[in-house]
C-alpha angles and dihedrals in degrees: 000000000000111000116245116255090214122097105254092206090054090048091053092047091049091049092053090046090051091050092050091051099043100036111122122238093247125070119258125203112226125196120198123202132184104218093186091054092046092054093044100044103034118099093241092047091053091046092053092046091052094049092046089053091051093048090047090055091048090052091049091052091050091050092050090052092049093047098047099077091044092053091045093053091045090053091049091050092048090052094047095047098039094101097037130094121231089254092052091050091050089054090059108079091185092057093043090052092050092047091051092047095050090047091054091047090052090052091049090049092053090051090050092048090053091047091052090050089053089048091056091051091047090048093054092046092051091049092048095051097083090041093057090046091052090044091059090054092046092049090052089053091050092048091052093044092051095035088232126178098191135035117195131178113236091234088068094053134085092201141352133165121248089242092075095043108109097176096113091048090052091048092051093049093045091050089053097051103030115020093157143006134195111271109192125166113257111225116212123200119243091265090061097244121145114288140190127262112268115241110250 
């Protein structure tokens, strides 16, 4: 990330000055949450991370299996053409056909590798959907319980005291209502369009 050309101390001072000028006359209750911590430490977040890791390893194993025969044929071709000139290779229709075939297979493999990467992203997004929905409900409960007026994520703050951090409360409530969710690999068709979760 490119470093900011602005003076961070000046920015902090300006932010505090802005707050002091624009602060309303009545007292507001602010709740701070750490969304990253919630997703990492909650039971459902850990469950999803574990399943995504397993699916990632399955995908890697599939890619290794798909790549192995392509690499083997490429090595055979390299050995057979090592002592031949380009002109001599072009005069061998059998070699030219094999070179073209292995080149096409390598291109198809790269497309498959990219599709599998997209599947992993789609899988995680599908798994996170019910979590984010439940998180909204839980946050509303926390807001009502603390009679809060403002909810801010810690990543957007320069400083806040631990007293206003409700992350653990959110984690506890989320664990109670949604300890786990189904995490099934989304299969995408070869054209990369959206697919359906594979049955596991």
